[in-house]
N, C-alpha and C positions, 0 to 999 in steps of 0.2 A: 466639732461639737458632737457628732454621732459617736465618735470613739470615746469621748468623755462620758456620754450617757451609758455606754456599754460597761465601762469600768465602774461607774456608779452603781449600776444594776448588780454587778458582781459583789461589790462591797456591801450593799444592802442585804444580799443573800447570806453573806457570811455573818452579818451583824444580827440577823433575825433570831428570835428566841428558838432554841433548839432543845429537844429532849435530852435528858441527862444521858451521857454515853462515856465509856472509858476512853481515855486519850488514845489517839490512833496509833501511838507507838507502843501500846501495851498489848501483850498477847500476840497470837499468830497473825501475820499480815500477808498480804498479796499485792498484786499490781493490776490495774485496769488500763488498757490502752485502746485507741480506736480513732475514728474520724467523725466529725459533725458534718453532715451533708445536706445540701439544699435538695429537698425531695423533687422539686420541679426541674432543676437544671443538672443535678448530679454532681455539682461542683462542691468542693470543700468550703466550709465557712470558718473564717478565722475570727479571733477575739470573741468567742462565745464562751460564757461562764458555764462550767460543769461542776455541780456540787454533789458530794456523797451525802445523801439524806441521813440525818441522825448524827452527823459529825460536823466538825468545822473544817473538814478537808474539801478542797476545791482547786480548780485550775482553769486556765483559759486555753482554748484551742489556738493552735499556731498555723503555720503554713500548710496549705491544702486541707485545713480543718483537723489536723492531727492533734491529739491530746494524750497525756500520760498522767495517771494518778498513782503515785507510788505509796507504799506503806498504808494501804487500805485494810481495815480489820477483816480478817477472813470470815466467811460465812455467806449469808444471803444479803446482797447489796442492792440498794436502790439509788439510781442517779436522777438528778433533776437539772434541767437546763432551760434557760429563758433568754430570748433575744428579741429586741424590738423589731417588729414587722413580721414575726413568726409566732405560731401557736406554741406556748410553753409545753414541754414534754417531760414526763416522768417515766423512766424505764425501771421496771421492777423485776425481781426474781433472778438477778444475776448471781450465779453460784461461783464464789471465789474461794478455791482451796488455799490452804496455807502455803506460803513460799512458792506460789505459782502466779503466772500472768494470764489474764483473760482478755480477749479482744472483743470489744463491744462498740459497734458503730451506732450512731444516732442520726436519724433523718428528721429534719424540721420542715413543716409545711408553712407556706406563707399564710399570714392571717389577714382575712378581708376586714375583720373588725375585732373588737375585744372578745376573745374566746376563752372558755374554760381550759384548764390544763388537760392535754391529752395524756392518758395513762395507757402504756402498753407493756407487755411482758418482754423479757429479753429474747425469748424464742421467736415471738412474732416480729420483733424489731429486726432480728437478723434475717428473717425470711423476707422482709420487705425490701431488702437490698441485695437480692439474689443477683449474682454478677452479670450474667448475660442479659436477662430481661430488664434489669435496672439500667444497664448501659444503653440498651435499645430504647427504653422508654424515655430517658432523660437526655438522649443525644440531641445535638442541634440539628443534624441531618438524619438521613435514613441509614440506619446501621443494622447489620445482622452479625451475630457473634456466636461462638462456641467456646465454653470455658473449660478450665482444667478438670472440673467435676464431670462434665459431659465426656471429655476425652478419656478420663479414667474408667468410664463405664462402657467404653467401646474397645474393639480390638485394634484400634489405630495405633501404629507404631511411629508415625512421623506426621509432620504438619500437613503434608499433601493429603493423606488419608483422612485426617481430622477435618480439613477444610471442605471436603466434599459433602459434609453434613449441613453446610450453610446454604440457605435459600438461594437458588439460582446459580450455584457454583458447579462447574464441571472440571474434573481433574483429568488431564491428558496423560498419555504415556510419557514418562520422564518427570512427572510431578509438577508440570506447569498448569496454571489455572486459566479457565475461561469463565467469565462472569456475565450473566444475562446473554449468553450465547455469543459474546464478542471475542475476537481473537486476542492473543497474548499481548499485542501492542497496546490494547486498551485497558490493561490491568497492571498496576504497579504494586510493589511489595516493599514494606518498611519493617524494620526491626527496631523496636523501642523508639519509634518516631523518626528513624533515619532510613533513607533509601538504601536498599541492598543492591549491590552491583550484580550484573548477570554473568554467570560462568559459561554461558552458551555462545559459541562463535557466530551463529547465524540468526539468533533471535534475542530480543530484549525480554527475557523471561527468567525468573528465579525458580528453579526446581525446589519445591517445598519439601521434598524428601531429604533435603540437606539438614533439616531441623528435627531431631528426635523429639517425640511428643512428651517425654519425661522432663524436658527443659522448659515447657510452655506453661504460661499462665492463661492465655486466651488468644484466640484468633478472631479478629473482627474484620468485617468488610464494610467500608463506607461507600455507599452507592450514590451519594449525592455530593457535589462539590461545594465547599465553603472556602472563602479566600485564604484562610490560614492553612490550607492544604496545598501541596504541589499540584499544578494544574494539568499534568500530562496523563490523565486517566479519564475514562468514560464508563467502562464497565464497573470497576471498583478500585479502591485503594485498600489493599490487604495489609492489616497491621498485625504483626506477630509480636506479642508481648511475652518476654521471658518472666519466669517466676520471681516474685519478690520474697524477701525474708519474712518468716512468721513472727508473731508477737512473742513467742517463747521458743526456747531452743528445742529443735526437733531433729530427729534423724530418720532417714528412710533408706531401706535397702530392698531391692527387688531383683528377681531373677526368673527367667522363663526358659523352657525348652520346648521345641516345636517339631512338627512333622509335616512335610509336604508330600501329598500323594503323587506317586510317579517319580519322585526324586529321592527322598530320604531313604537310605538303606539300599538303594539301587545303584548299579553301575551307570554313571552318567558321563557325558562328555566333560572333560576337564581341561582348562587352558594351562599353558606352561606357567610355572612360577619361578621368578627370578629371586625371590626372597623379599619379604616385606609386604606382600599383597594382603596378608591377613590383618595388617595394621594400617592399611591404606597409605603406606609410605614406602615406596620402593627405592627412594633416593635416586641415584644416577645409574642404577643397574640396568635400566632399559633405555637409556638415553641414546640419541643418535651419536655414533662414534665421532669423536672430535675431528679426526682426519677428514671424514666426509663432510662434516659441518663447515670446516674451514674452506672448502671448495665452493661453497654457495650453490649457485645453479649451474655450475660447470661451464658457464658462458665464457668464451675466449680462452679456455684451457684445453690444451691438447693432451689427451690421456693415451698413453701407450697401453698395449695389452697387459703388460706387467703391472701398470698402474691400476687398471680396472680389476685385475685379479686381487691386488692388495686391498682395494676398497671393498670388494665383495667379501673377502675373508674377515673383514672387521665386523660384519653383522653377526648378531647372535644366531647360532645354528638351531633355531627352534621354529618348526613349521607345522608339525602334526599334533592335533589334540590327542590327549590320552583319555583313558577311562578310569574313573575312580569312584569308590563308594561314597555317596553323598552323606555327610554327617548331619545330625539333627540341627535344626535352627536353634539359636540361643541368644539370650540378651541378658544384660545385667546393668543395674544403675544404682547409684548411691548419692545421697544428698544430705547436707547438714546446714541448718540455718537457725538464726536466732537474733536476739537483740540484747547485747551484753555491754557492760561498761568497760572501756579500755582507756586507761590513763585519765579517768574522770569524765570521759566523753562516751555517751552511749552510741554504739555502732550496730547497725543492722547489717546482716550478712547472709548470703546464701551461696554455698559451694556445691556444685553438682557435677557428676560425671556419668556418662552412659556409653555402653558398647553393645553392638549386636552384629550377628553374622547369620547368613542364610545361604542355602543352595537351592536354586530353582531349575526347573526343566521346562522348556517349551516343547510341547508335544504336538504332533500333527502340523508341523510347520510347513506352510506353503507360501511361496511368493512368485510373482510373475510380472512381466511388463505388459502394457496394453499398447497395441498398435492400431492404426487407422483401419477401419473396415471398408466395406464397399460403398457405404452411404455415409454422409456427414453425421458425426456424432456416434456412429457405431464403432465397436471395437472387436479385435480378435486377440486371442491370447498369444503371447510370445515369451520365449525364454522362461518356461515354467520350471520351478525347482521345488523339491520336497526334501525335508530333512528334520533335524533336531538341533537344539541348542541347550547347553548347560551353562549356568551362571552362578558364580559365587559372589555375594555382596557383603560388604562390611560398612557399617556406619558407627562413628564414635564422635562424641562431643563433650563439651563441658562449659560451664559458666561460673563466673565469680563476680557476684554483684554485691556492692557495699553502699550503705546509705547512713547519713547522720544528720541530726538537726543542729544548726548553729544558732544559738541564741533564741531558739523557740520559733523564729519567724523566717528561717532560711533552711532549706533542705538541700544537701549536697549528695549527688549520686555518682557512683563510679561503676559502670556496667561493662562486663567483658564476656564475649561469647565466641566460641570456636567450635567448628564442626568439620568433619572430614569423612568422605565416602570413597569407596572403590568398588568397581564391578569388573570381574575377570570372566570374560565370556569365551566360549568355544562353540563353533558352529560348523556343521557338516551338512552339505546339500548335494542331492543328485538331480540332474535335469538335462535339458537339451537346449543348445544355442541354435536358434533358427538360422541366423545369417551365416554363421560359421559352419553349420551343418554337422555338428558332432555332439555326442553325449558327453557329459562332464560331471566330475565331482569337484566341489569347492570346499576347501578347509580354510576356516578363518578364525584367528585368535585376536581378541581385542581387550585391552585393559585401559580403563578410564578412571582417573583419580580426580576428585573435586574437593575443594575446601572453601570455607567462608569464615572470616573472622571479623569481629567488630569490637572496638574499644571506644567507650563513650564517657565523657565527663559532662554532667548536667546538673542544673540547680534550679530550684524554685525559691523566689524571694517574695515574702508578703510584707508590704509596707502599710500597716494599719488595715482597716477593713476594705479600703477602696482600691488599693494599688497592688498589682501583682506583676512580677517580672520573672520570666523563665528563659533559660538559654541552654544550649547544648553544643558541644564540639565532638565530632565523631570521625574516627579514622577506620575505614573498613576496606576489605579486599577480598577478592575471590580468585580462584585459579581453577583451571581445567587442563589436565595433562593426559594426553593419550600417547604414551611412548611405545613405539614399535608394534603397530598393528601388522599382522602378517596375513597374506592371502596366497594360497597355492592352488593352482587349477590343474586337474588331471583330465586328459582325454581318455574316455572309457571305451575300449574296443573289445569286441568278442575274441576270445582266445580258443585254442584247441581244447576240446573236452567240455566246452560250454562255460568255462570260467572266464570272468572279465579280466582284461589286462589294463592296468593303470599306467599311463605314460604322461610325463610332464608336458603341459601345453607350452612348449619352449619358444615358439615363434611369435608369441603375442606379448605386448607390453603389460598384459593383465595376468600372465602365467605365474609369476612369482613377484610379489609386491611387498615392500616395507614402507609404512607410513608413520610419520612422527608429527604430532600436533601439540601445540602449547598455546594456552591463553591465560593472561593475567590482567586483572583490572583492579585499580585502586581508586578509592573515593575519599575525599576529605570534604566534610560538610560542617558548616557553622550556621546556627539559626538563633534568632532572638525574637521573643514575643513580649509585648507589654500590654497589660489590660487595666483599665480604669472602670471600677464599678461605681454607680451613683444612683440616687433615688430622685424621682421626679413624679409629681402627680400621684404619689402614694404607691409607685411601682418601681421595681428594680430594673436597671439597664446597665449595659456595659459597652465600652468602645475598646477595640483591640487593634493593635498594629504591630508589624514586625517585618523581618526580612530573612533572607537565606542566601548563602553562597555555597555552591558545590562545584568542585573540580574533579574531573574524571580523566583517568589515563588508562587506555587499553592497548595491549600489545598481543596480537594473534599471529601465529606462524604455523604453516603446514608444509611439510616436505615429504614427497613420495618418490620412491625409486623402484624401477622395474629391473629384474635380472632376466636376460634373454639369451638364447643360443640359436645360431643358424646352422650349426653343423653337428649337433649332438646326435649320435646314432640311437636307435631304439633301445639298445642294451643299456645306454646311459640314462635315457629318459625314463626307463622302468625302475630305476633305483629310487628308494625312499628319499625324500628331500634331505633328511639328516645325513644320508650318505653322499648325496649329490653335492652338498655344500660343506663337507667335512674337511676340505682342503686338498683332496686328491686331484681336483681339476683346477686349482688356483695357484699352482706353482708358477714362478715367473715365466717359464717357457711355455706354459699351457695357453691354448687359444680356443677355449670352449665357450666362455661366458662374456656377456657385455652388460654394463650397468647404464641405465638411462634415467635421468630425472623426468618425472611425469608432470603434465600440465595441470593435474588436479591439486597441485600445491599453490603456494602464494602466501603473502603476509600483508598485514596492514597495521598501522598505528593510528589510534584515534585520541584526540584531545578535545574535551568537551567542558565548557565553562558555563554554568547557569547562575544568573543573578536574579533575585526576585524580591519584591516588596509588596505589602498589602495593607489595607485598612478595612475594618469591618465593624459593625455595631449590631447589638441585640437590643431591641427596644420593646418594652412592654406596652403595647397599644391599649390593651385592657387587662383585667385580671386573668383572662384566659387566652389572649391572643398575643403572640410575640412575633416580631419581625426581625429576621436576621438578613442583613444585606451588606454588600461591600464589593470590592474588586481587588484583583491581584494583577501585578505587572511582572512578566517574565521575559528575560532576554537570554537567548542561548547562542553561544558561539561554538561552532563545531568545525574541526578540521580532521580529515581522514587521509592519510598517506598510504597508498597501496603499492605493492610490487608483485608483479606476476612471476611465474616460474621462469619466464624468459628474461626477467630482469627489467621489464618495462615499468617505470614509475608512473603513478597516476595520483593526482591530488584533487580532493573534493572539499570545498569549503561552503559553509552556510551560516548565516546569521538570521535568526528569527526573533522577532519582538512581538509580544501579544499582551493585550489587556483582556482579562478574564473576569467578567462580572458575575455576580451571584445574588439571588434574592430568594428568601424562603419565609413561609408563614407556618408557625406551629400553633395549632388551635387546641386548647384543652376543652373538649366537648363536655366531659364530666371528669370526676376525679380519677376514673379508670380508662377513659377513652381520649385518644389524640387523633387529630387530623393534620397531616403534613402536606404542604405544597412547596415545590422547589423548582426554580428555573436557573439555568447556569450555562456558561460556555466553557468548554475545556478543549484540549487538543491532544494529538498524538504525533510524535516526531518519528522519522524513519530510524530504523536500527542501523548501526554503523555498517554492518556487512551489506545491507541492502543498497547502500550508496556507492559501493566499491565496484567499478566496471571491469572486474577481472573474472575469468571463468574458473570454476573448480568443478571437478567431476568425481562422482562416485565410481568405485572400481567396477570394471567388467560390465559394460553396457548400462551403466547407471545414468543418472540424470545430470546434465550440466546445470550449474547454478551461476547466474550472473547478476550483479547489482546494476542499479540505474542511478547515475549521479544527478539526474534531473528530478528526482522525487522531491515533492513538497510535503510539508506537514499537513496533517488533517485537522480541520476545525470541526468541533462537535457542539451542537446546541442540545441541551438536555431539559426534559420536563418530567417531573415525578410527582405523583400524588399517592399518599398512603393513609389508610384508616387503621388505627390500632386500638385493640380493646384488651385490657389486662383485668379479667374478672376476678382473679384471686392470685395469691402468691404462687409464682411458678407457672402461671397460665397465660396464654396469649392467643388472640385471634387477630390476624391482620390481612388486609387486601390492599395491594398496591398496583398502580398503573404507571408505566413509563413509556416515554417516546423520545427518540433521538434522531437528529438530522445531521448527516455527515457531509462535509464539503471536501472533495478531493481525498476520499478514503484510499488507503494503500492496500492493494490486493496482490496476493501471491498467485500467479497464473502458470499453467502447465501447458506446454506446446510440443508439437512434434517438429523437430528440427531437420528431419530427414527420414529416410526409410527405416533406419535402425537406431536413431538417437532421439532423446527427448530433452526438453529445455525448460527450466524453471526460472522465471523472472518476476519483476515487481513493477507495477504500474499504478499511477493515480487514476482512479475512476472519477467520474464527474461528480456524482453525489450518491447518497444512500439514505435509507430510512430504516429505523428499527423500533418496533413497538412491542409491548408485552404486558402481561399481568402476572403478579406474584401473590400466592396465597400461602399463609403460614398459620399453623395451629399447634398448640401444646395444651393438653387438657388432662387433668386428673379424672379418673374414671369412677370415683366414689359415688357419683350420682346414679350409677347403674345398680348400686346395692352394696351391702357390706362386703361381699365376696370380692368386689373389684376395688376396694379402697387402696390396696398397695400398688395398683396399676396406673400407668399414665400412657397416653398416646400422643404422638407428635408427628408432624410431617410438613413438607412444603412442596409446592408445585409452582413451576414457572413455565408459562406459555409465551412463546415469542414468534414474531414474524419480521422478516427483513426483506428489503428489495433494493437492488443496486442498479444505478444507471451508469454504464461503462463509458458513455460519452464517445470520444474519438476511438476507443478500443472496442466499440460495439460490433463493428463489422467482423472482427477476428474471433469473437466469442462464439463458442458452441451454443451456449444458452444466453441470448441477449438480455433476458430477465431472469434473475436467480437470486438466491439468498447470498448474504455476505459470507466470506470465508470464515470458518470456525463457528458459525451460528447454528445451534441446534433448535428445533421447534419446541422442545420441551425438556425439562429436567424434573425428576420426581425423587424425593427422599421421604421415606416412611419409617416409623419406628414405634416399638412397643416396649415400655419399660416396667420393671417390677422392683419395688423397694420394700423390704420387710418392715414391720412396725418398729423394730429396734434400729433399723437403718443399717444393720450389719451385712445383710445379703441383698444383692441387686443383680438383675439380669436385664439384658437389652437385646432386642432383635432389630436389625437395621436392613432396610431395602433401598436400593438406588438404581435408577435407570435414566439414561441420557439418550435423547433422540439422535437420529442420524445427522451428521454435520460434514460440511465440505472441508477437506484438508487442503486442497489446492484446486483452484478454478481451472476448467479446461478451455483452451482456445482451439479453434478449428484446426484439425478435424477431431480432436479428442474431447470426451466429456469430462465432467468434474470427477475428482477423486474423493470418495465419500467413506467416512467411517460409520459403520452400521451400529444400531442400538445394541446394548448389552445390559442384562440384568445382573445385579450384584446382591448377595444376601449374606449377612454376617451375624453372628451370635456371640454374646459375651456374658460371662457369669462371674460374680464376685461373692465370696462368702468368708466368714470368720473361721479361724481354726482354733486358736487359743491366745488369749491375751491380746497383744498388739500384732499378732501374726494372722494374716489372711491369705486366701488362695484365690486364683483366677483361672478361668478356662475360656479360651477364645477359639472360634471357628470362623474362618474367612473364605470367601469365594465358594460358598456351598453349592451354588448352581453350576459353577465352572463352565460358563458359556464362552464360546470362542471370541477372541479379539479378531475383527474382520474389517478390512477396507476393500472397496471395490472401485473400479473405473468402468462404467458401462456394465457389460456382462462378464468382465474379467475380475477375478479375485486377485487384488494386488498383494495382500498379506492376510494370513490367517494363522492362529495358533491358540493353544490352551496352556494354562499355567498350572492347573491342578489345585485341589482343595488344600487348605492349610489349617492345622490344628496346633494349639499350644496350651501348656499348663504352666503355672508359675506361682511363686510365693512372694508376698509383700509384707515387710515389717516396718511399722511406724513406731518410733519411740521418742521419749522425752525424759529429761531428768526428773 
């Protein structure tokens, strides 16, 4: 009946007396496209009639509220729309050039009674649907977001840098996120609605620096759980949305060139290149030699001296970093998108590619181990080393997204994303080994390649105004390849005349080491959601149900080999390693070297199957109060098969089944103010490597790492309250409170396993609590006077406190009461923006500071490892040059404060990266 009434309304609009107007097909014409959106929920409205005032042209909105009006007379256009239950709206002042397409969204407000038609201009209508704040205002749960517009006005080059502007978000080294001070395990990442696999062997984290910012539409963080979301998060679910096609065909080309202080133009350490590093694709040039791979862990195999010489000769003879002049940083990107007819079917498309490379230098590099002091919890410095590191990084990626409407009420999408990164590092350090009693030089070369790909077929189907079905099937995969890391250790001894003599540390398994590591993970995910909208008691409601199936397969393998010698004379030990291993001592009859597989290797294979189903409802209790409630059921079957370097197999299996309820109240206090309350239960499952009871060890007096097969999942109860005020377009003031209770939280603990070795393990604590407050403000400064009209200020502050009860592990802890691992007491983001009256010139100043946070908890006798606060200051400027060409200038890390972590009084790590400056040009064009 409701559908018939809407169609009757549309027919009456077309039949109403209209002023005389030339037929729409006469004279220059254009096209208007857009969406009709519910102002309260942010959802698209289908079956809404849209009329071009003064003509007989009209159409009905389809799936997701999308509409298209072809062959509209060029000039100034007015649109009118009317829908039962909503205030009629007229949008005036739409400027439509001939042979062009204009995008115009229309928001409709629910009508409490018969109201007069609301009349707005096209400019104000577009402003009322500003991406980030509109998504935040109309979301079911508590959401924070940063959009492509904000990213473009910052110097951020990837998703990790952009995400740190979001309230409560902390970005760690390596690009992983902490939200509300919680560790990586409590934050999940999705790409276009589908979980992204983790390329890291020891953590369930997705480094967001894998995603170039030029490919992004928005990054949002959902901080509260609703049953249509996957339930294994408590900090946030980070949603990365890639760009969609524009309404009209557009081209974009951008290029930058940059300078890093202390690196660009200087002679910096440079790692060996086998070919392909600049494209993040070395192929098999660095692979473990097949002959060595075929021998596995050498167990049960008798190797003669000639055999060992043959194996050693198969390694690449590359040990010593060189020095090279660092080239300028650079980046380029290109995109083309549009919406064109193909064989009679209109296809939306976006094709984009991006590439960047940079050279960085870590100056003032210091690292040391901490050992037990004379009193519990005190530390003394051990094995202090100082040096430098040079790094060349490459990131490139692309996307190919397509979309089309089928019959006006179905939308089919085919999204493809691929990204690849590589880092080629060279490191040289000088220091003293306390236990061995000698001065040393360490040369290390490390190359890491990572990739992520995602292919998704998805669809939305609208069946009348009441029923909506959406589904998606996604195949995604990640890889991390670290082929042939080299470490070479010299004993530094005084020589005649005061010059140091460098001799190979030949008697140790750490003197000459080659390490090969690979990880691949593949995900297949299918999801289905069905929503029924209905009216009752004069208000809109919906019921939504769906399910998900995800299968994950991970394969991780690490192999490490040491080359030693028990009888090499000093004259041989003093040779450079490239001469030492050039073949002169590996002839069949030579008896100088031995090859040994190291215990720091091992492998594991994980199979993970997740099945989920949910049901939820949104009920309008009054015109201003809406209840969202429901529950999700998840069952996870996990099997991990591990093999140590000694060939010992270990199998760990777990099945976890959980019901995760959620309830939320959204209260519209006024037209511009909301109050949100939410309670929910979520969980956190152990990472695969954390369950594997085999040891791996960092080279040269590093830390042992061992999993715990008895780990259990963590259950989390969440409470959130937030008040929001949107005083004007583009402005917001919000205050939020949150509290979380953890049952059996998983903690990373750091212990002394002996006089000279340290041990990292994982335990379930008994319980923990986390509470905090979030403040966010974005305000135009015109109220200060005419001079300040172009300026806006924005910022967010998160204050947090947590306390953990270690239960049975309390007696071993250095601090029986402490914060949770990864939790910072505060996160601050501040910004000042300028936009010229014409909109062509913009400038942004951004400040960021994160409080100290625990990297690993200390067990007796060692204290916690803590990363200290660091201030960040960035500046960005955009201005027009001529026509569609504009320029940009970015300055990053202007304060250049050191990265520093400590354990007690010992500095575990410290370095500076230098200030970075870049200039660039951007061209936007359209036919």
